[in-house]
C-alpha positions, 0 to 999 in steps of 0.5 A: 684431719683434726686430732682428738682433742685439738685448740682452735684460735680466732684472731681478729686481725683487721677491719677486712680481709679481701678474699677474692684477691687469695690466689697463692694459696690452697682453696678447700672452699670459698663458701666459706672461705677456707685454705688448707694451711701447708704446714698442716690445719684449716684456716677459715676466712671471713671478710670482715677480719677474722681468721679462725685456725683448726690444728694449726702450728704456732709457727705456722700461724706466724708464717699464714699471717704473714702471707695474709698481710697484703691482703688485710684491710686496716691491719690492727697493731695488736691482734685480738684472739680466743681460744676454743679447745675442741675434743672429738668423740665418736658418736657424741652429742655436739656440747660445749662441756666446761668451756670445750666444744665436743663434736662427734667428726670433724669434718670441714663443713662442721668446723665452717659452722664452728668457725663462723660462731666463733668469728662472729663472737670475736667481732662482737666483742670487737664491737661491743668494746668500741661501743662501750668507748663511744659511750664513755665519750658522749655520757659526759655530754648528755650530763652536761645537757641534762644539768643545763650546762655549756654545750661543748663547741666542737661540732666536729666532735659530735660529728666524729661520734655520730660517724664512728657509731655508723662505721660500726653499725655498717660493719656489723649489718653490711660485712659481719652479717652479724644476725644471718645464717652461714651461707653454708647451712644451705649446702649442709642443712642438717649443721643447722642444730649445731649452729643453734646451739653454738649461737645460744651458747656465745649468745649471739642474738642476745648481744647483738640486739643489746649492741643495737640498743646502745649504738642508737642511744650513743647516736641520738644522744649525739644527734640531739646535742648536734641539733642543740648545738646547730639551733643555738648557732641559728638563734646566735647568727639571728641575734647578729643580724638583729643587731646589725639591723638595729647599729644600722638604723641608729647610724641612718638616725644619727646622720639624719639628725646631724644633717637637721643640725646643721 
């Protein structure tokens, strides 16, 4: 059980967690995957690489993360962490107040709903940073295209930008399912109200739309630049062919002229 006031920690530990392989832990629920930590508290795990810890001490957290290490896909060198204080006040309305989440009870399904929002907010933050980095790298190329300057010759660089964006989009839609409701709401429809309230508080929908627009812009820019480079290469090859034909004609005429002189 949670204390009357406790801190929840949301950690992005890698690009994925192989939840189906987990066996050496006490699993309370597979939907969403929730584990009872041996030293006390709960851990809610998400396959897109986020762990949300409720009432878990620092020592127990370190031990638990060590236990998860073999199940993490592409583990991060440095963890991304967000914290939230929860206060349980009987009969109180669920709300965020001065950075603290007020809950009337601390039942497991409700904690899973809270974990779903915190996990999606954290992974969105990671995607937003990745997209911002990709935007910063592609923006100079777009400015060069606008000013009529020379475009870079590295096609692989542009393909890398496109691949990076596609990877973010795949993970956001396929793994994180940011825009979808958690499965726990099918069994507990009464929790949809608090889920929607938290989704609005963390601006999950708005952030997802803004991120998708930025990803589309980056992808379209990279694809346009790639198309221009390919067109230039095609034109260059055509000129090479024309030049070779001209050279062949000149050599043929020269040979005919030389024979005629002899």
